[in-house]
MARGU-833568 format. One record per residue (C-alpha): residue in one letter; x, y, z. Coordinates in Angstrom, 3 decimals. Layout:
{rolum A; {X; Y; Z}}
...
This chain:
{rolum X; {0.000; 0.000; 0.000}}
{rolum X; {1.346; 3.433; -0.970}}
{rolum X; {1.630; 6.247; 1.512}}
{rolum X; {-0.200; 9.438; 0.529}}
{rolum X; {2.042; 12.173; -0.814}}
{rolum X; {2.945; 14.708; 1.823}}
{rolum X; {3.154; 18.423; 1.232}}
{rolum X; {6.694; 19.660; 1.930}}
{rolum X; {6.882; 21.725; 5.106}}
{rolum X; {8.521; 24.607; 3.255}}
{rolum X; {5.455; 25.086; 1.057}}
{rolum X; {3.197; 25.504; 4.090}}
{rolum X; {5.330; 28.244; 5.646}}
{rolum X; {4.401; 31.843; 4.878}}
{rolum X; {7.343; 33.012; 2.787}}
{rolum X; {6.606; 36.684; 3.569}}
{rolum X; {7.838; 36.260; 7.122}}
{rolum X; {11.552; 36.625; 7.646}}
{rolum X; {13.570; 34.867; 10.364}}
{rolum X; {14.071; 38.263; 12.011}}
{rolum X; {10.367; 39.001; 12.345}}
{rolum X; {9.019; 39.612; 15.849}}
{rolum X; {6.962; 36.436; 15.852}}
{rolum X; {9.882; 34.080; 15.264}}
{rolum X; {9.562; 31.083; 17.562}}
{rolum X; {12.402; 29.768; 19.694}}
{rolum X; {12.832; 26.436; 21.404}}
{rolum X; {13.654; 25.982; 25.073}}
{rolum X; {17.098; 24.719; 24.020}}
{rolum X; {17.749; 27.871; 21.962}}
{rolum X; {16.830; 30.125; 24.891}}
{rolum X; {18.969; 28.028; 27.253}}
{rolum X; {21.938; 28.312; 24.885}}
{rolum X; {21.486; 32.077; 24.621}}
{rolum X; {21.734; 32.455; 28.406}}
{rolum X; {24.281; 29.651; 28.842}}
{rolum X; {21.985; 27.829; 31.232}}
{rolum X; {20.121; 24.562; 31.272}}
{rolum X; {16.733; 23.791; 29.780}}
{rolum X; {15.442; 23.163; 33.307}}
{rolum X; {16.136; 26.806; 34.197}}
{rolum X; {14.178; 28.014; 31.159}}
{rolum X; {11.292; 25.732; 32.134}}
{rolum X; {11.424; 27.253; 35.642}}
{rolum X; {11.154; 30.777; 34.171}}
{rolum X; {8.127; 29.621; 32.197}}
{rolum X; {6.550; 27.841; 35.184}}
{rolum X; {7.113; 30.910; 37.405}}
{rolum X; {5.477; 33.095; 34.716}}
{rolum X; {8.654; 35.102; 34.193}}
{rolum X; {8.855; 34.047; 30.537}}
{rolum X; {5.778; 33.736; 28.343}}
{rolum X; {5.594; 30.524; 26.308}}
{rolum X; {3.044; 28.216; 24.749}}
{rolum X; {2.691; 24.616; 23.683}}
{rolum X; {2.416; 23.238; 20.189}}
{rolum X; {1.375; 19.692; 20.959}}
{rolum X; {4.075; 18.473; 23.339}}
{rolum X; {6.581; 21.124; 22.243}}
{rolum X; {7.189; 24.384; 24.099}}
{rolum X; {7.850; 27.498; 22.043}}
{rolum X; {8.828; 31.046; 23.023}}
{rolum X; {8.141; 34.052; 20.821}}
{rolum X; {11.178; 36.267; 20.196}}
{rolum X; {9.053; 39.213; 21.336}}
{rolum X; {8.320; 37.464; 24.669}}
{rolum X; {12.044; 36.874; 25.138}}
{rolum X; {12.745; 40.578; 24.510}}
{rolum X; {10.162; 41.512; 27.161}}
{rolum X; {11.730; 38.996; 29.563}}
{rolum X; {15.177; 40.521; 28.956}}
{rolum X; {13.825; 44.024; 29.519}}
{rolum X; {12.202; 43.039; 32.833}}
{rolum X; {15.359; 41.242; 33.969}}
{rolum X; {17.604; 44.193; 33.124}}
{rolum X; {15.422; 46.700; 34.989}}
{rolum X; {14.704; 44.472; 38.005}}
{rolum X; {18.383; 44.309; 38.949}}
{rolum X; {18.758; 48.071; 39.281}}
{rolum X; {18.671; 49.630; 42.708}}
{rolum X; {15.963; 52.189; 43.403}}
{rolum X; {17.261; 55.503; 44.725}}
């Protein structure tokens, strides 16, 4: 029995979006590598609602925009108030 032909993934992706667009999705591993930390730490940030993420099936994805907001909050939270 023949398997039905599958549409290549590349044809289902909107070609107008560039990799640098604000809605680019990142994996937990990519975020962990960026901060030189473990995936468990990134999952903790997500669990503690410090970093916004969502599930696609069993996979966790982080929007680049959410990561930028996370970075902004982290950089301002470390400053002392005078």
